[in-house]
C-alpha positions in Angstrom: 0.0 0.0 0.0 3.0 2.3 0.6 4.0 1.8 -3.0 0.6 3.2 -4.1 1.0 6.3 -2.0 4.6 6.9 -3.2 3.4 6.5 -6.8 0.6 8.9 -6.3 2.9 11.5 -4.8 5.5 11.2 -7.6 2.9 12.0 -10.2 2.1 15.8 -10.5 -1.7 16.4 -10.7 -2.6 12.9 -9.5 -5.8 12.4 -7.7 -5.4 11.6 -3.9 -9.0 10.3 -4.0 -8.0 7.4 -6.3 -5.2 6.6 -3.9 -7.5 6.5 -0.9 -9.9 4.3 -2.8 -7.1 1.8 -3.5 -6.0 2.0 0.1 -9.6 1.3 1.3 -9.9 -1.7 -1.1 -6.6 -3.1 0.2 -7.7 -2.7 3.8 -11.1 -4.2 3.0 -9.5 -7.3 1.4 -7.2 -7.6 4.4 -10.1 -7.5 6.9 -12.1 -10.1 4.8 -9.1 -12.4 4.7 -8.6 -12.1 8.5 -12.4 -12.8 9.0 -12.2 -15.9 6.9 -9.2 -17.3 8.8 -10.9 -16.6 12.1 -14.1 -18.4 11.0 -12.0 -21.3 9.7 -10.3 -21.6 13.1 -13.6 -21.8 15.0 
């Protein structure tokens, strides 16, 4: 996710909104993965 932030900062006129959307999707997938592993261990 850090790579996405750096890439967005390096490009002039880039949209920070697009970066935050990518970050949100990344976190969402991470949470879903953790939730699945927790359910599997129950």
